[in-house]
C-alpha positions in Angstrom: 12.8 -0.5 -0.2 10.2 -2.9 1.3 9.2 -4.8 4.4 7.4 -8.1 4.4 5.6 -9.5 7.4 4.0 -12.9 6.9 0.4 -13.4 7.9 -3.0 -14.9 6.9 -4.3 -11.5 5.9 -1.8 -9.1 4.2 -2.2 -5.3 4.4 -0.3 -3.0 2.1 1.5 0.1 3.3 2.9 3.1 1.4 5.1 5.6 3.3 7.6 8.3 2.4 10.5 6.6 4.3 13.0 8.5 2.1 13.0 12.0 0.6 12.9 12.5 -3.1 16.3 11.6 -4.7 18.5 13.6 -7.0 18.3 13.2 -10.8 18.6 9.6 -11.7 18.1 8.4 -8.1 14.6 7.7 -6.9 15.3 8.0 -3.2 17.3 10.4 -1.1 17.8 10.8 2.7 15.8 9.0 5.4 12.7 10.9 6.7 12.7 10.1 10.4 9.7 12.2 11.5 7.2 11.7 8.7 8.5 8.5 7.1 10.0 6.1 9.6 7.5 7.0 12.4 4.5 6.2 10.1 6.0 2.9 9.1 6.7 2.0 12.7 3.2 3.0 13.7 1.7 0.5 11.2 4.1 -2.2 12.3 3.3 -1.5 16.0 -0.5 -1.6 15.3 -0.2 -4.9 13.5 1.9 -6.3 16.4 -0.7 -5.2 19.0 -3.6 -6.7 16.9 -1.7 -10.0 16.5 -0.9 -10.2 20.2 -4.6 -9.8 21.2 -6.3 -13.3 20.9 -9.7 -11.7 21.1 -9.4 -9.3 18.1 -8.7 -11.7 15.3 -8.8 -15.2 16.8 -6.7 -17.7 14.8 -5.8 -15.1 12.2 -2.5 -13.3 11.9 -2.1 -9.9 10.1 0.8 -9.5 7.9 2.1 -6.6 5.8 3.9 -5.6 2.6 5.2 -2.0 3.3 6.8 0.0 0.5 8.7 3.2 0.3 7.3 6.0 -1.9 10.5 8.0 -1.7 8.3 11.1 -1.6 7.6 10.8 -5.4 4.2 10.2 -6.9 5.6 8.4 -9.9 7.8 6.1 -7.8 4.8 5.3 -5.5 2.8 4.4 -8.6 5.5 2.0 -9.7 5.7 0.5 -6.2 1.9 0.1 -5.9 2.0 -2.4 -8.8 3.5 -4.8 -6.3 0.1 -4.8 -4.5 -1.7 -6.2 -7.6 0.8 -8.7 -8.8 -1.1 -11.6 -7.2 -4.2 -10.7 -9.3 -2.3 -10.8 -12.6 -2.3 -14.2 -14.2 1.1 -15.4 -15.5 1.4 -17.5 -18.6 4.7 -19.4 -18.7 3.8 -21.7 -21.5 6.3 -20.2 -24.0 9.0 -19.6 -21.4 11.7 -22.2 -20.6 14.7 -22.2 -18.3 18.2 -22.8 -19.7 17.9 -26.5 -18.8 14.5 -26.8 -20.6 12.3 -27.0 -17.5 9.3 -24.7 -17.2 9.7 -21.7 -14.9 8.6 -21.8 -11.3 6.7 -18.6 -10.4 6.5 -17.7 -6.7 3.0 -16.4 -5.9 3.1 -12.8 -4.6 1.1 -11.8 -1.5 -2.6 -10.9 -2.1 -3.0 -7.5 -0.5 -6.5 -6.9 1.0 -6.1 -3.2 1.5 -3.5 -0.4 1.4 -2.7 2.1 4.2 -1.1 5.4 3.1 0.2 7.3 1.2 1.0 10.6 2.9 0.5 12.9 -0.1 -2.9 13.3 -1.8 -1.4 13.2 -5.2 0.2 9.8 -4.4 -3.0 8.5 -2.8 -5.1 9.4 -5.9 -2.7 7.8 -8.3 -2.5 4.6 -6.2 -6.3 4.5 -5.8 -6.7 4.6 -9.5 -4.4 1.6 -10.0 -6.1 -0.4 -7.2 -9.5 0.4 -8.6 -8.6 -1.2 -11.9 -8.1 -4.5 -10.0 -11.2 -4.0 -7.8 -9.3 -3.6 -4.5 -11.8 -2.3 -1.9 -11.4 1.3 -0.6 -13.4 3.9 1.2 -13.2 7.6 0.6 -14.3 10.3 3.0 -15.3 12.4 -0.1 -17.7 9.7 -1.2 -16.7 9.9 -4.9 -16.8 6.8 -7.0 -13.6 7.7 -8.9 -11.6 7.2 -5.7 -13.3 4.0 -4.4 -10.9 2.1 -2.2 -9.1 5.2 -0.9 -9.1 6.1 2.8 -7.0 9.0 3.7 -5.8 9.0 7.3 -3.4 12.0 7.1 -4.1 15.6 7.5 -7.7 16.5 6.6 -8.1 18.4 3.3 -10.6 21.2 2.8 -13.0 18.8 1.0 -12.8 16.2 3.8 -13.5 18.8 6.4 -16.5 20.1 4.4 -17.8 16.5 4.0 -17.5 15.9 7.8 -19.3 19.1 8.6 -22.1 18.2 6.2 -22.4 14.7 7.8 -23.0 16.2 11.2 -25.7 18.6 10.1 
C-alpha cells in the first residue's frame, strides 16, 4: 500500500486510501472521495511543481505515499517507513547463506510529511517524527506537536488560534 516517485527531494504522504478492515485485516474497501482524491491531489501538485522550471530549478520533487487504511495504529506502523533512512543499520554480525555480508538498500530520506486526515493519526505520526527531529509546523504552536501541519478541516483550537492571530 504505497507509491514511490523518485526525486531529489522526497515528500512523505499519509492518506486513508482504504477504509478500516475487518478483524485481522488492516485495510478494507477503497475510499474514492476522501482517500484517492487526496492522494491524486498530492501527486498532481508534485507534477505541476516539477513541470515548472522556475519553481525549483534543477530539483525534482519525489514522494513516498502510504495508505493509513483509516486506522491510527496502522498509520503509526506505516510512518516508521519515513524514518528508516535515519536509523543506522549494523550488519557486522549478519551474513548471507553464501558467507557474503548483506547489502542494504538505502531508504528514501523524507524531508516532510503531508497528511494524515484524522487528528488522532496526525498526532501519533508527529510524535514519531519528532523523535527523529523531522521538521514540522503546527497551527496550534505547541512544542509537543512540532513538525505537524494540518491541512484538513480546521479544528476548534485551530480556529481559535487563527482568530487570535488576526486580533
